[in-house]
Structure formats: structure tokens, C-alpha cells
C-alpha positions as CSV (number, residue, x, y, z in Angstrom):
1,M,135.6,171.2,66.0
2,D,133.2,173.3,63.9
3,L,130.1,175.0,65.3
4,T,127.6,172.8,63.4
5,R,129.2,169.7,64.7
6,L,129.4,171.1,68.3
7,L,125.7,172.0,68.2
8,R,124.7,168.6,66.9
9,E,126.8,166.7,69.5
10,S,125.9,169.0,72.5
11,K,122.2,169.1,72.4
12,A,121.3,167.0,75.4
13,E,123.8,168.7,77.7
14,V,123.0,172.2,76.5
15,V,119.3,171.7,76.9
16,A,119.7,170.2,80.4
17,D,121.9,173.1,81.5
18,A,119.4,175.6,80.0
19,V,116.5,174.0,81.8
20,Q,118.5,174.5,85.1
21,G,119.2,178.1,84.1
22,L,115.5,178.7,83.5
23,L,114.7,177.3,86.9
24,R,117.2,179.6,88.5
25,A,115.8,182.6,86.7
26,S,112.6,182.3,88.8
27,L,110.2,183.1,86.1
28,P,106.5,182.7,87.3
29,H,105.0,181.0,84.2
30,Y,108.0,178.8,83.6
31,A,108.2,177.8,87.2
32,A,104.5,176.9,87.1
33,S,105.0,174.9,83.9
34,D,105.7,171.2,83.8
35,G,109.4,170.6,83.7
36,E,109.1,168.4,80.6
37,A,107.2,171.2,78.8
38,N,110.1,173.6,79.6
39,R,112.6,171.0,78.3
40,E,110.7,170.6,75.1
41,R,110.4,174.3,74.5
42,L,114.2,174.8,75.0
43,A,114.9,171.8,72.9
44,K,112.8,173.2,70.0
45,L,114.6,176.6,70.3
46,Y,117.9,174.8,70.4
47,D,117.1,172.7,67.3
48,L,116.0,175.9,65.4
49,T,119.2,177.7,66.4
50,A,121.3,174.8,65.1
51,E,119.2,174.6,61.9
52,C,119.6,178.3,61.3
53,V,123.4,178.3,62.0
54,E,123.8,175.4,59.6
55,A,121.6,176.8,56.8
56,R,122.7,180.4,57.4
57,S,119.1,181.4,57.4
58,L,117.1,183.4,60.0
59,I,113.7,182.6,58.5
60,P,112.9,179.6,60.7
61,I,113.8,181.3,64.0
62,V,111.9,184.5,63.1
63,E,108.8,182.6,62.2
64,Y,109.0,180.4,65.3
65,A,109.6,183.4,67.6
66,R,106.5,185.2,66.2
67,G,104.4,182.1,66.9
68,V,105.9,181.7,70.4
69,A,105.1,185.4,71.0
70,R,101.4,184.9,70.0
71,Q,101.1,181.7,72.1
72,R,102.9,183.0,75.2
73,H,101.1,186.4,75.0
74,R,97.8,184.5,74.9
75,D,98.8,182.4,77.8
76,G,99.7,185.5,79.9
77,F,103.5,185.2,79.8
78,D,105.4,188.5,80.2
79,L,107.8,189.3,77.4
80,H,110.6,189.4,79.9
81,E,110.0,185.7,80.8
82,V,110.2,184.5,77.2
83,H,113.1,186.8,76.4
84,T,115.0,185.3,79.4
85,A,114.5,181.8,78.0
86,F,116.2,182.8,74.8
87,N,119.0,184.5,76.8
88,V,119.5,181.4,79.0
89,L,119.9,179.2,76.0
90,E,122.3,181.6,74.4
91,E,124.5,181.8,77.5
92,V,124.7,178.0,77.8
93,I,125.6,177.7,74.1
94,W,128.3,180.3,74.6
95,R,129.8,178.3,77.5
96,R,129.7,175.1,75.3
97,I,131.6,177.1,72.5
98,V,134.3,178.1,75.0
99,A,134.6,174.5,76.2
100,G,134.6,172.8,72.8
101,M,136.2,175.2,70.3
102,E,139.5,176.9,69.7
103,P,139.8,180.6,70.7
104,L,140.3,181.6,67.1
105,Q,136.9,180.1,66.3
106,Y,135.1,182.1,69.0
107,P,134.3,185.2,67.0
108,E,132.5,183.4,64.2
109,A,130.7,180.9,66.5
110,F,129.6,183.6,68.9
111,G,128.5,185.8,66.0
112,L,126.5,183.1,64.4
113,V,124.7,182.0,67.5
114,S,124.1,185.6,68.7
115,T,122.8,186.6,65.2
116,V,120.3,183.7,65.1
117,L,119.0,184.1,68.7
118,G,119.1,187.9,68.4
119,A,116.9,187.7,65.3
120,G,114.5,185.5,67.3
121,K,114.5,187.9,70.2
122,E,113.8,190.8,68.0
123,A,110.9,189.0,66.2
124,L,109.6,188.0,69.6
125,A,109.7,191.5,71.0
126,L,108.1,193.1,67.9
127,E,105.3,190.6,67.9
128,Y,104.7,191.2,71.6
129,V,104.5,194.9,71.0
130,A,102.1,194.5,68.2
131,L,99.9,192.2,70.3
132,A,100.0,194.5,73.2
133,G,99.0,197.4,71.0
134,S,96.1,195.5,69.4
135,S,94.8,194.2,72.7
136,R,94.6,197.8,74.0
137,G,93.0,199.0,70.8
138,G,96.1,200.8,69.6
139,A,98.3,200.2,66.6
140,G,101.4,199.1,68.6
141,L,104.5,201.1,69.1
142,D,105.9,203.2,66.3
143,L,109.6,203.5,66.6
144,S,110.2,204.9,63.1
145,A,111.0,208.3,64.4
146,L,114.1,207.0,66.2
147,F,115.6,206.1,62.8
148,K,115.0,209.3,60.9
149,G,118.0,211.7,60.4
150,T,118.1,215.1,62.0
151,T,118.2,218.2,60.0
């Protein structure tokens, strides 16, 4: 089975397992949220992951993650909570890959899913840092020095 088909056919089970994983993570804002709202959030993230894998495009997940960061930041969610939701979904998808694909397919499938969700997590974190900096009157965190060569 190819990854696109696996993702298309596994949505209900993956989302249900991810909702359970989110509950086990004991995240304050998600625990206080309506269960259906959490399911819808994870289903949307799942749909975007599948869309990005199929289209081989990171644009939808990056745009979505930036919007989620703004909304969750405004609602008082900690970055860790939202990042954990991405991780929970990724873990469940990985388990589904192992259960439904051949071992020779794992590297590409894991790589695609991790690239998509990794881009989302990066966009999420960068937006959170920018929002945290602007809410404190600063310009955010400048990490550019970490990428300069040494002489």
C-alpha cells in the first residue's frame, strides 16, 4: 500500500488514537477543551498532513501552523501543548505506517510525514517566538548568530 492511500483510508482510526494520546499527555488547555473540539483540531491537522504528502507541498501546513500559533497564543495555550499535539499525531501515523506498509517503504513514508509535520512544528514555534517577543515589546528571538561561520 502506498502512503497516500494509507492516509486516506486510516483517517478515522488515526484521529481517534491521536485524541486518546492527547488525553494521556495531560495538557491543561486540551484537557479543558471539549473532546469534539480536540477531535476536529486533530482531524484538520491530519487532513493537512495527508494533503501535503500527496501534493509534496509544505505551504498548506506552514500557513495553518502559523494561524494555529496565533490563535492558541491568544487563547493562552503554551507552545509545548500545541507542539505535543503535532507530536502525538505524528507518533500515531508512524504506528499506522508500520502496521500497514512494507518495511522497504518505511524510510520514504516516515520521511514524508516527518518532513510535513516538522515544517508545521517549525512554523508553529517561530510564530510563537515572534508573538512572545511582540507581546513583551521585543522583536522576538534572533537566532541568526547560531548559523554564522566562525573565523
